[in-house]
N, C-alpha and C positions, 0 to 999 in steps of 0.2 A: 447579571450575566447576559451578554448580547444574544439575540435570537439564534444566530448561526451557531454560536457555541453551545446553546441549549440543544439544538438539533443534533449536533455532532456527539454531545454527551449522551443523548438518548439512544442514538444508533450504537454507540460504544457499549452501553449497558445491555441493549437487546442482542447484539451479535458478537460481542467480545472481539472486535476487529483487531485491536492491537495484540491481543493474546494469540491470534491466528496469524500474526506477522503480515497484516494487510493494511489497506487504507480505504477510506470511503470512496475516493476517486477511483482506485483500482477496482473496487467492488462494482461501482456503477458502470465502468467500461466493460467489465466481465459480464454483467447482466445484459447490456446492450449487445455484446458479441453473441451470447447464448440465444437471445431473441432472434437476431438476424439469421443465425444458423438454422433455427428450427421454425421460422415463421411460415415456411412452405406448408406446414400442417394446416394452416388456415384455408388454403386452397385445395390441398389434396384430400382432406377429410370430406368436405361437401361433395366433391366429385365422386368419391367412393360410395357415400351414403345415398347419393341420388340413384345409384344402381339398386338400392334397397327400397326405393320408392319414397325417400324422405326429401322434403323441400330443401334445396341447396342453401338458400339465403338463411333459413332458420338454423341449419346445421353450422353455418359459418359463425353466427352469433353464439350458439351454444358451445362451439369449439373454443372461441375466444374466452368465454366466461369460465368454462371448465378448466382451461389451461391456466387462466389467471388465478382461479381458486387453488388449483394444485400447487402452483408456484408459491403463492402466499402461505399456504399450509406448510410446505417444505421449508420455506425460509423462516417463518415466525415460530413454528412449532419444533422443527428438527434442527434449525440453524445449519442447514446443509446447502451447498451451492449447486443444486441440481434443479432443472426445470421439468415440468410435466405437461402433457397434452395427450389427447386420444392417440393410442399407439397404432402405427401403420399396420403391423401384423394382425392386431386385434380388430382393426377396422375392416381389414380384408376378410377375416374369419366371419365377422358380423354380417357384412354385406353379401359376400359371395358364397359362403358355406351355410350359415344359419338361415338367412333369408332366401338367397338365390337357390341354394342346393337342397336344403331340407324343407323349404316351404313355409317356415314360420313367418309371421308378420313382423315388421320392425318394432311394433309395440311389444310383442312377446319377447323379442330379442333384447330389448331394453330392460324388460323385467328380469331376464336371466343375468344381465350385467349388474343390475342392482343387487341381486342375491349374491352374486360372486363377490361383489365389493364387501358385503357384510361378512362373508366367510373369510375373505382375505384379511379383513380387519381382526377377526377373532383369532385366526392363525398367527397373526403377528403379535397380538396382545398377549396370548398365552404361550408364545415362543414355540408353538408347534411347527412354525415355519422352519426352524433350524433342523428339526428331526426330518422333515420332508426333504429339504435340500440335501442333507447328508445322505439320505436314503437313495437318491437317484444317481446312478453312475455318471461320472464326469463326462465320459465319451458320449453317452446318450444325450446329455444336456447340450453338448456341442452340436450333435446331429440335429437336434430339434431347432436350434438357432439357425443352422444352415438351411433346414427345411423351410422355415418361415421366410428366409431370404429368397429362396427359389420360388416360393409361393407368390411373394410380392412381384418377383420378376415376370412370371407368366401372366399375372394380372396386368402388369404394366404393358407387356407386349400385346395383350388382347385389347387393352384400352386404347392403345395407339394404332391398332390394326397392323402391327409389325408381324404378328402371328395370327392366322385366321383358321377357322375350322375347315377340314377337308374330309369328305366321305371316304376317300381312298386311303389316306395316310393319317387320319385323325386331325393332325395339324399341318400347316404349310406356311411358307413365307408370304407375307402380305403384298399388296400391290404398291410398289414404290413409285408409281406414276401419280399417286395421290399425295396430297400435302401432309396428311396426318403422320404417316410413317416417316416421311423425310424430316419434318420439323421436330418430331419426337426424338429421332436419332441425333439430329444436330444439337438439340437441347441437352441431351445426355452427354454428348462429347464436350459441349461447352462447360457443363458442370464439372466433369472430370478435369478438364484443363484448368478451370479456375481453382479447383481444390488443390491441384498440384502446385499452383502458384500461391497458395495460402490466402485466397481472396475470401474475406468474411462474407457470409450470406450467399455463397455460390449457388446453392440449390434454389433459393428465392429468386436470385437474378436469372437463373436458367428458366424458371417458370414464367417470370414476367417478360423475359426476352422473346420466348416462343409466342406468348400471348400477343405481344406488340406486333410481331411479324405477321401473325395470323390476322390480326385486326387490320393491319395495313393492306393485306391482300384481300380483304373483304370476306374472310372465312369464319368470323365470329358473329354471334347474334346481335351484338350491340356494343356501344361504347360505355365506359364507366359512367356511373350516375352519382349524383351528390346524395349519398345515403345519409349524410350528417343532417340534412334538412328533413329527413323522414323518420324521426325518432319514434313516432307513433306506429308507423308501419313496421319498424324494427321490433317493437314490443309485440305487436300483433303477430308478426312472423314467428317469433320465438314461441308464442303460445300454441302454435300448431304441433309442436313436439314436446314441449315442457309438460311433465306430468302425464304423458300419454302411455307410459308403460303399463302392461297388463300381466296378470299372473294366472290366467285361466288354465294353461297346460303346464304349469311350473313343476308339478310332481310326476309328469310322464317320464318314461325312461329316456326318451329322446332329449327332452329339455334338461334333465339331470345330467346327461352326458355333455350337453352344451355348457352348462354351468361349470362342470368339472374342467372342461377345456379352457374356459375363460380364466378360472382360478389358476390352473396349472401354468398356462402361458404367461399370465401377468406376474405370477409368483417368481418364476425363474427369470423372466425378462427384467423385472424390477430388481431382484436380488443381484443378478449379474451386473447390471448397469451401476447400481449403487456401489458395489464392491470395487468395480473398475475405476469409477470416478473418484471414490474415496482414496484409492491407492494412488491415483494420479495427483491428487491434491495433498498427499502426504498425511492423510488423516487416518489411514487404516493400518491394522497390524499385519503380520505375515500371512494370516488366513483370510485377509480381505475384510475383516469386521472393523467397525468403528463405533465409538460410544453412543452415538445417536441413531444407530441403524434401526432399532425398534420403532422409534418415533418416525423415522423417515418412511418405513414400511406402512405405518398406520396413516401417515399423511397421504401416501399414495392410494391406499385402499379407501380412505374417506373421500378423496377426490373422485374415485371411480363410482362410489355409491351416489354421491351428489350429482356427478356428471350424468348418470343414468336418469335421474329426476329431471335434469335440465334437458336431456335429449341426445346424449352422445355415447358411443361405446366406451370401453374401459380406458380410463386415464392411467398413463404409466410414465415412469421416469425415462427421459430421453437421453440416449447416448451422446447426442449433440451437446449435452451439457459440458462435455469434455472441452469444447471450444472456449467456454467461459472460464473454466478452470485453467486452461492453458494461458488465458489472458490475465491470470492472477487471482481469480475468484477463490476465496477460501471460507466464506461464511454465508449464512442465509440471506444476507443483503443482496447477493448476486441473484438469487431466486426471486426475491421480492421485486427487484428492478425489472426482471423479465416478466413477472406477473403484471406489473403496472403497464408495461408496454403492450401486453396482450389486450388489456382493457382499452388502451388508447387506439388500438387497431379496429375497434368495433365499427366506427363510421365507414370503414372500407368495405362493408358488406356488399355494396353495389358493384364492386369489381368482379364478383363471382360470375356474372353474365359475360364478362370479358375474357374469362379463362376457359378455353376448351379442354376437353378430357385429355387430349394428347399433349397438352402443355404440362399437366401434372404427372404424366407417365414417367418422364425423366427423373423426377424426384423419387418415385417408387423404385426405379431401376438403381438409383444411387444407394438407397437404403438397402436394397437387395445385395449390392456388392459388399457393403459393410458387414452385413449379417453372414453372407456366404463365406467371407474370409475366415470365419471361425472353423472352417474345415481343417485348417492347418493344425488345430489343437487336438484333433482326433488321433488316437494311437492306432495307426494303420498296421503296426507290426503284430498286433493281437487281433486275429479275425473274430474272436468271440466278443470283442469290444467294438471293433470297427463296423462289423456287418449290421448289427442292430441300429447303430448310428446312421449308417448309409441308408438303411430301409426307412427310417424315420424321415431323413432328409429328402430322399427321392420320392417317397410316398406322398408327401404333401402336395407338390405340383401335379403329380400324375393322377392322384385320387381327387385332386382339387378340393382338398380338405385338410386343415391343420389337425383337427381332432382325430381323423383316421390315421394320419401320419404318426401322431404321438402314440395312438393305441397300438399300431403295428410295431412301432419301435419297442414299446414295453413288452409286448407279447413275444416278439422274436428274441429279445434279450433273455427273457425267462426260459424259453424253449431251447435256445442255443446253449445256454449255460447248463441246463439239465442234461441235454443229449451229449454234451462234452464232458460230463462228469464233474463239472465245476459248480455244483449246487451251493457251495459255501460262499460263492460270490453274490448269491441272492439274499434278499431281505424281505420282511413281511410286506413292506410298501409295494415293492415290485410285483410280488405274487398277487396281492389284492387287486392292484390296477390291471394286471394281466387277466385275472378271472373276470373282472368287470367288463373288460373289452371282449372277452369270449362271449359273454352274455349279450353284449351289444351286437356282435356279429350274428349270433344265433337268432336273435329276435328282430334284427333289422331296425334297431332303435333309431339309428341315424345314418 
């Protein structure tokens, strides 16, 4: 049998491509499409982690490795066409809430991510995930998604100096005589325009476009370097964060609350994305479940655990995977191709110095738009449902905390249902989480 035929036969056995009514060529195109759509994470994650005190070059390398691992696990283990990488909402929580707001070190935060990954794996393996998901009201879940989108939005505005601090009004419009706010705004508009025209990789092109303009105007620190010739430096760079996680304060009330937030956000983000993409691919039933969902969840949680060891926040399934599915991806080969491309991107680490913070802000704004659009799914006709969802959503950017937004959403849902005489809408999970949050507020745990 010719070598090419042997390869095709192996791929067919691994991924059951014909059974899924696809082809190797289609799966490769889908994998490339997914990679181009979400490659912006390679630049956005280091920028956010730099705010937590982590070296950007090392985070770039760790991001590429963690994304590649997640994609390979999803493709080879779960045979599902979804790609993974450190999540934008979880990155923001890690950098700006846990480290910046609560004062933990990034090493301690990585320890919390590691523990959350293990918990997430156990929840998936023992099918507790299903009980938790069904216990959380649908409207509250939508509100949390919207809140994370708004949280990313205000971070992006702050990063680009579109919004600045004001002693009189708390926040104010930034100085549009400066290059940062102008270029960030133009980059965001360009991404939206390209998206509307169905341009593959619009977010990545937006980041690179703003970076090139900034470099041409002499606003960046330096030009791209040939990182491919500096493999030793790359290895040494990664070792600054790999294995650096610590567990000194892991059992304190504040850190336990952080772990809960990581688990909660990753659980619902991953579940929602998997169900949505499976439905788009025609692999899901009427409830959004599909045969390999348990394996897909365990692949996600394994990537989070190993990612923490490498040195990045929670790895999660990306909604941008929908672009590859739209291109025809139906099997895990799509994810494997995306994973290989993340590995091939490693030599681009030197470009990090070429990408200013305001160049990645448009990417966060775009993800914010996608997540905020979930507002349409909230039932605004029932105030006992809509109000807690609204509190969770608006609380995250105003409290500058995903965890406080979630906590307030749970607590307000429980209290509103009790005061409205609709206690039958409550369940044990809601009450337990609400009581835990009351304890958090009473003790100032975070």
